[in-house]
C-alpha positions in Angstrom: 11.1 -13.1 27.7 13.5 -15.7 26.4 16.2 -15.2 23.8 15.6 -16.2 20.2 18.0 -19.1 20.6 15.5 -20.7 22.9 12.7 -20.7 20.3 13.0 -24.3 19.2 13.4 -24.9 15.4 13.5 -21.1 14.5 14.9 -20.2 12.2 14.1 -23.4 10.3 16.9 -25.4 8.7 18.7 -23.5 6.0 19.0 -25.2 2.6 15.5 -26.6 3.0 12.0 -25.5 2.0 9.4 -25.0 4.8 5.7 -24.1 4.9 3.7 -21.7 7.0 -0.1 -21.1 7.2 -2.4 -19.0 9.3 -3.2 -15.3 9.8 0.3 -14.7 11.1 2.2 -16.3 8.2 3.5 -13.0 6.9 5.0 -12.1 10.3 6.7 -15.5 10.3 8.0 -14.8 6.7 9.4 -11.4 7.6 11.0 -12.7 10.9 12.6 -15.5 8.8 13.8 -12.9 6.3 15.4 -10.9 9.1 17.2 -14.1 10.4 18.4 -15.2 6.9 19.8 -11.8 6.0 20.6 -10.8 2.5 18.3 -10.6 -0.6 14.8 -12.0 -0.4 12.5 -12.9 -3.4 8.8 -12.8 -2.7 6.7 -14.5 -5.4 2.9 -14.3 -5.8 0.4 -14.8 -8.6 -1.1 -11.8 -10.3 -4.7 -12.7 -9.2 -3.6 -12.5 -5.6 -4.2 -8.9 -4.7 -2.7 -9.2 -1.2 0.5 -7.3 -1.4 3.3 -6.6 1.0 3.9 -3.0 2.0 7.5 -1.8 2.5 6.4 0.4 5.4 4.9 -2.7 7.2 8.0 -4.9 6.9 10.7 -2.2 7.2 11.1 -3.1 10.9 12.1 -6.6 10.0 14.2 -6.3 6.8 15.4 -3.4 4.7 12.9 -2.9 1.8 15.8 -2.6 -0.7 16.6 -6.3 0.1 13.1 -7.6 -1.0 12.2 -8.2 -4.6 8.6 -9.0 -5.6 7.9 -11.2 -8.5 4.4 -11.5 -9.9 3.6 -14.6 -11.9 0.7 -15.7 -14.1 0.3 -19.3 -12.7 1.4 -21.4 -9.8 3.5 -23.4 -12.2 5.4 -20.2 -13.0 5.7 -19.5 -9.3 7.2 -22.9 -8.7 9.6 -22.6 -11.6 10.9 -19.2 -10.6 11.2 -20.3 -6.9 13.2 -23.4 -8.0 15.6 -21.4 -10.2 16.0 -18.7 -7.5 16.7 -21.2 -4.7 19.3 -22.8 -6.9 20.9 -19.6 -8.1 22.7 -18.6 -4.8 21.5 -15.0 -5.5 19.0 -14.9 -2.6 19.0 -16.1 0.9 15.3 -16.6 1.1 12.6 -17.3 -1.4 9.0 -16.8 -0.2 6.2 -18.2 -2.4 2.5 -17.7 -2.0 0.8 -20.9 -3.1 -2.9 -21.5 -3.3 -3.1 -25.1 -4.6 -1.4 -28.2 -3.3 1.9 -29.2 -4.9 2.9 -32.8 -5.6 5.8 -34.7 -4.0 7.8 -34.2 -7.2 7.5 -30.4 -7.2 8.2 -30.3 -3.5 11.3 -32.5 -3.8 12.6 -30.3 -6.7 12.3 -27.2 -4.4 14.2 -29.1 -1.6 17.0 -30.0 -4.0 17.2 -26.5 -5.4 17.4 -25.0 -1.8 20.2 -27.4 -1.0 22.1 -26.7 -4.2 21.8 -22.9 -3.7 22.4 -23.0 0.0 19.2 -20.9 0.4 15.9 -21.3 2.3 12.5 -21.6 0.8 9.2 -20.7 2.5 5.8 -21.5 1.0 2.9 -19.5 2.4 0.0 -21.9 2.1 -3.7 -22.0 3.0 -4.5 -23.8 6.3 -4.9 -27.5 5.8 -2.8 -27.7 2.7 0.8 -28.8 2.4 3.4 -30.9 0.7 4.9 -34.1 2.0 8.3 -32.8 0.9 8.3 -29.8 3.2 10.9 -30.0 6.0 8.6 -28.2 8.5 5.1 -26.7 8.5 4.1 -23.9 10.9 0.7 -22.5 11.8 0.9 -18.9 13.0 -1.9 -17.0 14.6 -2.0 -13.6 16.1 -2.9 -13.4 19.8 -5.1 -10.6 21.0 -4.1 -10.1 24.6 -5.8 -7.8 27.1 -2.7 -7.3 29.3 0.2 -5.0 28.8 1.3 -6.7 25.6 -1.9 -5.7 23.8 -0.1 -2.7 22.3 2.3 -5.1 20.5 0.7 -6.3 17.3 3.4 -9.0 16.8 2.3 -11.3 19.7 1.6 -14.7 18.1 1.1 -18.4 18.7 3.4 -20.4 16.5 2.7 -24.1 16.2 5.1 -26.5 14.6 2.6 -28.9 13.0 5.0 -30.9 10.8 8.7 -31.6 11.4 10.7 -34.2 9.6 12.9 -34.3 12.7 9.8 -35.6 14.6 9.4 -33.0 17.3 6.3 -30.7 17.3 5.4 -27.9 19.7 3.7 -24.6 20.2 5.1 -21.3 21.5 3.9 -17.7 22.2 6.3 -15.4 20.5 6.7 -11.8 19.5 9.0 -9.7 17.4 11.5 -7.7 19.5 12.4 -4.8 17.2 15.3 -3.7 19.5 17.2 -7.0 19.3 15.8 -7.8 15.8 14.7 -11.2 17.0 11.8 -13.4 17.7 11.5 -14.0 21.5 9.4 -16.5 23.4 6.9 -15.1 26.0 4.8 -16.8 28.6 1.1 -17.1 27.8 -1.0 -14.4 29.6 -1.7 -15.2 33.2 1.2 -17.6 33.6 
């Protein structure tokens, strides 16, 4: 294993908004919440029945630090995210989006994150994304037949968009003891 400081680009740049997609997006969000520290606002639309369970994320972040906001529309989600990012009251705003957002909306989120010195993370469907996002990650669980198969946090993280220009892919897992993401070698290497 390698220490979390060797996982390039994680955590993503503070004061910016990032995107994540894939079946492992929630693990990415909770690992980011752990790294950001402090209060987290999780925003989702009412129609989305996928909920976060405090028992499931307690190993990452204290459930008392997470507030869930349920909105009626994506426009409401974006408005609440923007105000929350700007407010300096939270360290991380996670928003579940199901439709693309325009450059204007994405830029507003970036400016709000910068003004509030907080981080934004949009959980998006695969293939969707905003040109304004600083980074975009694709996270997928890895089902490994070796000794790590008992660890449900083993994932492949791909940095598929980065305004800094560098992309890459890493096998990572959550190390509960150190409360960090660590890089691991792919099975058989």
